[in-house]
C-alpha positions in Angstrom: -37.2 -6.6 -49.2 -36.7 -9.0 -46.3 -39.2 -8.1 -43.5 -36.5 -8.9 -40.9 -34.2 -6.2 -42.2 -34.2 -2.6 -40.9 -33.4 0.3 -43.1 -31.4 3.2 -41.6 -30.0 6.4 -42.8 -26.5 7.5 -41.7 -24.4 10.5 -42.3 -20.7 10.1 -43.0 -18.0 12.5 -44.1 -17.3 12.5 -47.9 -13.7 11.2 -47.5 -15.0 8.2 -45.4 -17.7 7.5 -47.9 -15.2 7.5 -50.7 -13.0 5.1 -48.9 -15.9 2.8 -48.0 -17.3 2.9 -51.5 -13.8 2.0 -53.0 -13.3 -0.9 -50.5 -16.9 -2.3 -50.9 -16.5 -2.3 -54.7 -13.1 -4.0 -54.4 -14.7 -6.7 -52.2 -17.7 -7.0 -54.5 -20.2 -6.1 -51.8 -22.9 -3.5 -51.4 -22.5 -0.5 -49.1 -25.0 -2.1 -46.8 -23.0 -5.3 -46.6 -19.8 -3.4 -46.0 -21.3 -1.4 -43.1 -23.0 -4.5 -41.6 -19.7 -6.4 -41.7 -18.0 -3.4 -40.1 -20.6 -3.2 -37.3 -20.4 -6.9 -36.7 -16.6 -6.8 -36.4 -16.8 -3.8 -34.0 -19.4 -5.5 -31.8 -17.4 -8.8 -31.8 -14.3 -6.9 -30.7 -16.2 -5.1 -27.9 -17.5 -8.4 -26.7 -14.1 -10.0 -26.8 -12.6 -7.0 -24.8 -15.4 -7.2 -22.2 -14.8 -10.9 -21.8 -11.0 -10.3 -21.4 -11.7 -7.5 -18.9 -14.0 -9.8 -16.9 -11.3 -12.5 -17.0 -8.7 -10.1 -15.7 -11.0 -8.9 -13.0 -11.8 -12.5 -11.9 -8.1 -13.5 -12.0 -7.2 -10.5 -10.0 -9.5 -11.7 -7.2 -7.7 -15.1 -7.3 -4.5 -14.2 -9.0 -2.0 -16.3 -10.8 0.5 -13.4 -11.4 1.8 -14.7 -14.7 -1.7 -15.1 -16.1 -2.8 -11.7 -14.9 0.3 -10.0 -16.3 -0.3 -11.6 -19.7 -3.9 -10.6 -19.8 -3.1 -7.1 -18.8 -0.5 -6.9 -21.6 -3.2 -8.0 -24.0 -5.4 -5.2 -22.8 -2.5 -2.7 -22.8 -3.0 -1.9 -19.1 0.2 -3.0 -17.6 1.6 -1.0 -14.8 5.4 -1.0 -14.5 6.3 -0.7 -10.8 
């Protein structure tokens, strides 16, 4: 086993495990690969959201109304006044 890899134990509901097992088999990957890919995807989405939130905050301080409105729509935080 690669020394740079960490082994963990997780608990998942049976129905989630079944769905994950089915999808990982369909993709030809191990359960570990499936969960790693899922974690990487989730972390990337969180990072992208934080970056977008920071952009909206910075543009709010020096707003270009059309850019702020578009970014807020992407975040789903528009306020109809």
